[in-house]
C-alpha positions as CSV (number, residue, x, y, z in Angstrom):
1,M,-40.3,309.7,27.7
2,R,-37.0,308.8,26.1
3,N,-35.3,309.2,29.5
4,Q,-37.9,306.8,31.2
5,R,-37.2,304.2,28.4
6,K,-33.5,304.5,29.1
7,R,-34.0,304.1,32.8
8,R,-36.3,301.1,32.3
9,S,-33.7,299.6,29.9
10,R,-30.9,300.3,32.3
11,D,-32.8,298.8,35.2
12,S,-33.7,295.7,33.1
13,L,-30.1,295.3,32.3
14,I,-29.1,295.6,35.9
15,L,-31.8,293.0,37.0
16,V,-30.6,290.6,34.3
17,A,-27.1,291.0,35.5
18,V,-28.0,290.5,39.1
19,V,-30.0,287.4,38.3
20,A,-27.2,286.1,36.2
21,I,-24.7,286.6,39.1
22,L,-27.0,284.9,41.7
23,V,-27.6,281.9,39.4
24,A,-23.9,281.6,38.7
25,G,-23.3,281.9,42.4
26,L,-25.8,279.2,43.1
27,I,-24.3,276.9,40.5
28,G,-20.9,277.6,41.8
29,M,-22.0,276.8,45.3
30,E,-23.5,273.6,44.2
31,W,-20.2,272.6,42.4
32,L,-18.4,273.5,45.6
33,R,-20.7,271.3,47.5
34,Q,-20.1,268.5,45.0
35,D,-16.4,269.0,45.1
36,A,-16.5,269.0,48.9
37,S,-18.4,265.8,49.0
38,N,-15.7,264.1,47.0
39,Q,-13.0,265.3,49.4
40,P,-11.6,262.8,52.0
41,K,-12.7,263.4,55.5
42,S,-12.2,261.6,58.9
43,I,-8.8,260.3,57.9
44,V,-7.4,258.0,60.6
45,T,-4.4,255.9,60.7
46,T,-3.9,252.5,62.5
47,W,-2.1,249.4,61.8
48,T,-3.4,245.9,61.2
49,D,0.1,244.2,61.2
50,D,3.6,245.1,62.3
51,P,3.9,248.7,62.9
52,K,7.6,248.7,61.9
53,T,6.6,247.8,58.3
54,T,2.9,248.5,57.7
55,R,0.4,251.3,58.2
56,A,-3.4,251.3,57.6
57,F,-5.4,254.3,56.5
58,T,-9.3,254.8,56.5
59,W,-11.3,257.7,55.4
60,Y,-14.8,258.7,54.4
61,T,-16.3,260.7,51.5
62,A,-19.9,262.2,51.6
63,A,-20.4,261.2,48.0
64,P,-20.3,257.7,46.5
65,V,-16.6,258.0,45.2
66,K,-15.8,254.6,43.6
67,Q,-11.9,254.5,44.0
68,S,-9.6,254.6,47.0
69,V,-6.1,255.5,46.3
70,L,-3.1,256.0,48.6
71,E,0.1,257.7,47.5
72,L,3.1,257.9,49.6
73,V,6.8,258.6,49.4
74,E,9.7,258.1,51.8
75,E,11.1,261.3,53.2
76,G,13.8,262.6,51.0
77,A,13.2,260.1,48.1
78,A,10.7,262.0,46.0
79,K,7.7,264.4,46.0
80,L,4.1,263.2,46.1
81,G,2.7,262.7,42.5
82,E,6.1,262.7,40.8
83,A,8.3,259.8,39.8
84,G,9.1,257.5,42.7
85,T,5.6,257.9,44.4
86,I,4.1,254.6,45.7
87,T,0.5,254.2,44.6
88,I,-1.7,251.8,46.5
89,E,-5.3,250.8,45.4
90,G,-7.5,250.4,48.4
91,T,-11.1,249.1,48.9
92,T,-14.3,251.0,48.7
93,R,-17.8,250.4,50.2
94,T,-20.9,252.4,50.9
95,I,-22.5,252.7,54.3
96,D,-26.0,254.1,55.4
97,T,-25.1,256.8,57.9
98,G,-28.7,257.6,58.7
99,N,-28.9,261.3,59.3
100,K,-26.3,262.1,56.5
101,G,-27.5,259.5,53.9
102,I,-25.3,257.1,52.0
103,Q,-21.5,257.8,52.3
104,T,-18.4,255.9,51.2
105,V,-15.9,254.2,53.4
106,H,-12.4,254.0,51.9
107,E,-9.5,251.8,53.2
108,A,-5.9,251.3,52.1
109,V,-2.8,249.5,53.8
110,A,0.8,250.3,53.1
111,R,3.1,247.3,53.5
112,D,6.8,246.6,53.1
113,L,7.7,250.0,54.7
114,Q,11.1,250.6,56.4
115,P,11.3,250.8,60.3
116,G,11.8,254.2,61.7
117,K,11.2,256.1,58.6
118,T,9.0,259.1,57.9
119,Y,6.7,259.0,54.9
120,Y,4.6,261.7,53.2
121,Y,1.2,260.6,52.0
122,R,-2.2,261.5,50.6
123,V,-5.4,259.8,50.0
124,G,-8.3,260.3,47.5
125,S,-9.9,259.0,44.4
126,G,-6.9,259.5,42.1
127,Q,-8.6,262.5,40.5
128,A,-6.6,265.8,40.6
129,D,-9.1,267.8,42.7
130,E,-10.1,264.9,45.1
131,W,-6.9,264.5,47.2
132,S,-6.5,265.1,50.9
133,K,-3.7,267.6,51.8
134,E,-0.2,266.2,52.3
135,L,0.2,264.3,55.6
136,Q,2.9,262.2,57.2
137,F,3.6,259.4,59.5
138,T,6.6,257.5,60.9
139,T,6.9,253.8,61.3
140,E,8.0,252.2,64.5
141,E,11.8,252.2,64.9
142,E,14.0,249.7,66.5
143,L,14.1,250.9,70.1
144,S,17.2,250.5,72.3
145,E,16.7,250.1,76.2
146,E,17.8,253.7,76.7
147,K,15.3,255.3,74.2
148,P,11.9,255.9,75.7
149,L,8.5,254.9,74.2
150,T,5.6,257.3,75.0
151,F,2.0,256.7,74.1
152,L,-1.3,258.4,75.4
153,H,-4.5,257.2,77.0
154,V,-7.6,259.1,76.8
155,T,-11.2,258.1,77.1
156,D,-14.9,258.9,76.8
157,S,-14.9,261.7,74.3
158,Q,-18.6,260.8,74.1
159,G,-20.1,264.0,72.6
160,I,-23.3,265.0,70.8
161,T,-22.7,268.6,69.5
162,S,-19.7,270.1,67.8
163,D,-19.1,272.2,71.0
164,D,-18.8,268.9,72.8
165,F,-16.2,267.6,70.5
166,K,-14.1,270.9,70.8
167,L,-13.5,269.8,74.4
168,W,-12.2,266.5,73.1
169,G,-10.0,268.3,70.5
170,N,-8.6,270.7,73.2
171,T,-7.7,267.7,75.4
172,L,-5.9,266.0,72.5
173,R,-3.9,269.2,71.6
174,Q,-2.9,269.8,75.2
175,A,-1.8,266.1,75.4
176,F,0.5,266.6,72.5
177,N,1.8,269.8,73.8
178,I,3.2,267.9,76.8
179,F,3.9,264.5,75.2
180,D,5.1,265.7,71.8
181,D,6.9,262.4,71.0
182,T,3.8,260.3,71.4
183,K,3.8,257.1,69.1
184,F,0.2,256.2,69.3
185,I,-3.0,257.0,71.2
186,I,-5.2,254.4,73.0
187,H,-8.8,255.7,73.3
188,G,-10.6,253.8,76.1
189,G,-14.1,253.8,74.5
190,D,-17.3,255.7,74.1
191,L,-15.9,257.9,71.3
192,T,-19.5,259.4,70.6
193,E,-22.8,259.3,72.5
194,D,-24.6,257.5,69.6
195,P,-22.7,255.6,66.9
196,E,-25.4,256.1,64.4
197,D,-25.1,259.9,64.5
198,Q,-22.9,260.9,61.5
199,L,-22.7,264.5,62.6
200,A,-21.1,263.3,65.9
201,W,-18.4,261.3,63.9
202,D,-17.7,264.2,61.6
203,A,-17.1,266.4,64.7
204,F,-15.0,263.8,66.4
205,F,-12.6,263.7,63.5
206,N,-12.7,267.4,62.7
207,E,-11.5,268.2,66.1
208,A,-8.7,265.5,66.0
209,P,-6.7,266.0,62.8
210,I,-3.6,264.6,64.5
211,V,-5.1,261.0,64.2
212,S,-4.4,261.1,60.4
213,E,-0.7,261.1,61.4
214,I,-0.6,259.5,64.9
215,P,-2.2,256.1,65.0
216,L,-5.4,256.0,67.1
217,L,-6.1,252.6,68.5
218,P,-9.7,252.4,69.9
219,V,-11.4,250.3,72.7
220,T,-15.0,249.3,72.3
221,G,-17.2,251.0,74.8
222,N,-21.0,250.7,75.6
223,H,-21.7,253.6,73.3
224,D,-19.7,252.1,70.5
225,E,-21.2,248.5,70.6
226,I,-24.8,248.3,71.3
227,D,-26.7,245.0,71.4
228,G,-23.9,243.3,69.8
229,E,-23.7,245.7,66.9
230,A,-20.6,247.8,66.2
231,E,-20.5,248.4,62.4
232,R,-20.6,252.2,62.5
233,F,-18.0,252.3,65.1
234,L,-15.6,249.8,63.4
235,S,-16.2,251.3,59.9
236,Y,-13.6,254.0,60.9
237,F,-10.7,251.8,61.9
238,Q,-8.7,249.0,60.5
239,L,-7.3,246.9,63.4
240,P,-5.3,243.8,63.9
241,N,-7.4,240.7,63.1
242,N,-6.1,238.5,65.9
243,G,-8.9,238.8,68.5
244,A,-11.2,236.4,70.3
245,A,-13.5,234.0,68.4
246,G,-17.1,235.2,68.5
247,S,-16.2,238.9,69.0
248,N,-16.9,241.5,66.4
249,P,-13.6,241.7,64.5
250,G,-11.7,244.8,65.7
251,T,-13.3,244.9,69.2
252,T,-10.6,242.5,70.6
253,Y,-7.1,242.6,69.4
254,S,-3.4,242.9,70.6
255,F,-0.2,244.3,69.2
256,D,3.5,244.8,70.1
257,Y,5.2,248.2,70.0
258,G,8.8,248.5,71.2
259,P,9.1,247.0,74.6
260,V,5.3,246.7,75.3
261,H,2.5,244.1,74.5
262,V,-1.0,245.9,74.4
263,V,-4.1,243.8,74.7
264,V,-7.5,245.5,74.0
265,M,-10.4,243.8,75.4
266,N,-14.2,244.3,74.7
267,S,-16.3,244.6,78.0
268,E,-19.6,244.7,76.1
269,S,-20.0,241.1,74.8
270,N,-18.4,237.6,74.4
271,L,-16.7,237.9,77.8
272,K,-16.0,234.2,78.5
273,A,-14.5,233.4,75.1
274,Q,-12.2,236.5,75.6
275,T,-10.8,234.9,78.8
276,E,-9.3,232.0,77.0
277,W,-8.1,234.1,74.1
278,L,-6.5,236.4,76.6
279,R,-4.7,233.7,78.4
280,Q,-3.4,232.2,75.1
281,D,-2.4,235.7,73.9
282,L,-0.4,236.3,77.0
283,K,1.1,232.9,76.9
284,N,2.6,233.8,73.4
285,N,3.7,237.2,74.6
286,T,7.5,237.9,74.3
287,K,7.6,241.5,75.5
288,D,8.8,242.7,78.9
289,W,5.8,245.0,79.5
290,I,2.1,244.1,79.4
291,V,-0.6,246.8,79.3
292,V,-4.3,246.0,78.9
293,A,-7.0,248.5,77.8
294,M,-10.7,247.9,78.4
295,H,-13.7,250.1,78.9
296,R,-15.7,249.1,81.9
297,G,-13.2,249.0,84.8
298,A,-12.4,245.9,86.7
299,Y,-11.2,248.3,89.5
300,G,-12.4,251.7,88.6
301,G,-14.7,254.2,90.4
302,N,-16.5,250.9,91.2
303,A,-15.6,247.3,90.2
304,Y,-17.1,245.6,87.3
305,K,-17.5,242.1,88.5
306,K,-18.4,240.5,85.2
307,V,-14.7,240.6,84.2
308,Q,-13.3,238.9,87.2
309,D,-12.1,236.0,85.1
310,W,-10.0,238.5,83.2
311,V,-8.6,239.7,86.4
312,D,-7.4,236.2,87.3
313,V,-5.6,236.1,84.0
314,F,-4.0,239.5,84.6
315,D,-2.8,238.0,87.9
316,E,-1.5,234.8,86.4
317,F,0.7,236.7,83.8
318,K,1.5,239.7,86.1
319,V,0.0,242.4,83.8
320,D,1.7,245.8,84.6
321,L,-1.1,248.3,83.9
322,V,-4.9,248.2,83.0
323,L,-6.2,251.4,81.2
324,Q,-9.9,251.8,81.8
325,G,-12.8,254.2,81.0
326,H,-16.6,254.3,81.5
327,N,-16.7,255.8,85.0
328,H,-16.1,259.5,84.0
329,E,-14.0,260.2,87.1
330,Y,-10.4,259.7,87.9
331,S,-9.3,256.6,89.9
332,R,-5.9,254.7,90.3
333,S,-5.7,251.5,92.3
334,Y,-2.9,250.3,94.6
335,P,-1.1,247.5,92.9
336,L,-3.4,244.5,93.3
337,R,-3.0,240.7,93.3
338,N,-5.6,238.2,94.0
339,G,-8.0,241.0,95.1
340,M,-5.7,242.4,97.6
341,V,-3.5,245.3,97.9
342,T,0.2,244.3,97.6
343,G,2.0,247.6,97.5
344,N,3.1,250.0,100.3
345,G,1.3,253.1,98.9
346,D,4.5,254.9,97.9
347,H,3.6,255.5,94.2
348,V,6.4,253.0,93.1
349,V,5.4,249.6,92.0
350,K,8.4,247.1,92.2
351,E,9.2,243.6,90.9
352,R,5.8,243.0,89.4
353,E,4.2,243.0,92.9
354,G,0.8,243.9,91.6
355,T,-1.3,245.3,88.6
356,V,-2.3,249.0,88.7
357,Y,-5.8,249.9,87.3
358,V,-6.5,253.5,86.2
359,V,-9.5,255.4,84.8
360,T,-8.3,258.6,83.2
361,N,-11.6,260.6,83.9
362,A,-13.0,261.7,80.5
363,A,-11.9,263.6,77.5
364,G,-15.4,265.0,76.6
365,Q,-18.2,266.9,78.2
366,K,-19.6,264.3,80.7
367,F,-18.5,263.9,84.3
368,N,-20.2,261.6,86.9
369,E,-20.4,262.2,90.5
370,K,-17.5,260.6,92.3
371,K,-18.4,257.2,93.8
372,D,-17.6,255.9,97.2
373,D,-13.9,255.2,97.8
374,Q,-13.1,251.5,97.9
375,F,-10.3,249.5,99.6
376,Y,-8.3,249.4,96.3
377,H,-8.3,253.2,95.7
378,Q,-4.8,254.9,96.0
379,V,-6.0,257.9,94.2
380,H,-9.7,258.8,93.6
381,F,-11.3,262.2,92.8
382,Q,-13.6,264.2,90.5
383,N,-12.2,267.5,89.3
384,E,-14.7,268.0,86.4
385,K,-11.9,268.5,84.0
386,Q,-11.0,266.8,80.7
387,M,-8.0,264.6,81.3
388,F,-5.3,262.5,79.6
389,A,-2.4,260.3,80.6
390,G,1.0,259.9,79.0
391,I,2.8,256.5,79.6
392,T,6.5,256.4,79.0
393,I,8.7,253.2,79.2
394,T,12.4,253.5,79.4
395,G,14.3,250.1,80.0
396,N,12.9,248.7,83.2
397,V,10.9,251.8,84.3
398,L,7.3,252.7,83.3
399,V,6.2,256.3,84.2
400,Y,2.4,257.3,84.2
401,Q,1.5,260.8,84.4
402,A,-2.1,262.1,84.3
403,Y,-2.8,265.8,83.3
404,T,-5.8,268.0,83.2
405,V,-6.7,269.8,80.1
406,D,-5.1,273.0,81.8
407,G,-1.8,271.3,81.7
408,E,-1.8,270.5,85.5
409,L,0.0,267.3,86.6
410,V,-2.5,265.5,89.1
411,D,-1.1,262.2,89.4
412,E,2.1,260.2,88.8
413,F,3.5,256.8,89.6
414,E,6.2,254.4,88.4
415,I,6.3,250.7,87.8
416,R,9.9,249.2,88.1
417,H,10.9,245.7,86.9
């Protein structure tokens, strides 16, 4: 009898201990969830002004964190959190993400930076356990004619599931394996399938941590702005506020970097007003090279005739290169002027004889059937592989190289001024 009591007492103690461990574990897990919800996620860097002296940062938290703090130090000057750290208070707002509830958007901008300098930074609420890891970025340097500028073009990551966005992540990693001195990334639009799907946005940024250090400049696609609404898409990016009147701010803009002037158009709305803005923007341009980025292609797998007025302006100002998306296939035009082929087909465009229009297939899971060849197609195929392109400008030569995610070079051409 005494032994039975001892066994019952021991079993009771064991049960109490097990329950206590489980309760503690559940509480600990809840604390972890709470802590994790305060941690910065989806960190992306862009610029709103001169990339030599400014840098913008946007991030989300799953919880309603009230403060947005950016800390940074110039390389070699100090360590983050110690004397010499620059602290910048940002702005905070909440946003209804739908399938993941109310979350917080954080924005901060660093100004008065030094050109060509590397900075280390972190973002958070200012609380000790709510910082991102230490990250870094480098401002635009003063480029000589002999020093190359390289940037990337990708488009249509357009995923739904986490596996879809693994394809996008693999594409971007391969791009940086080949173009490791990339200064910025132009994304040609359709970042996700549904801009209201928070899980898709989380996966998009989880698979592309490089965009917390290398600026990602987005183009607005038809899956980013729907019925004139682009709030969810634009909540992730701070972009130059110099676009066309009547367009959603951030869907049209332009910027200079080194020798190139980049103009980003929005093929989804306000087309007519953008034409006059484009003409004025190019009148004011002082750079030797002009690159335009847009989603629906003026000359892609097929021709989007609604942007013909833009093409007339491209011709007027002798735009060098138009980067496009939307068609989910690869195409490159001959140099074109006034709707006619002007080059001789030798993969070298000389003396601004025409504008070249490219579609860099897709960086995600969706590929369309190859459309019929058109008179303007110099290269046109569907390989059903994620693709990316590197554009390198050195002095009076622009080299465009298109690769598959396997690292295979599948197209290349030059533009010479």
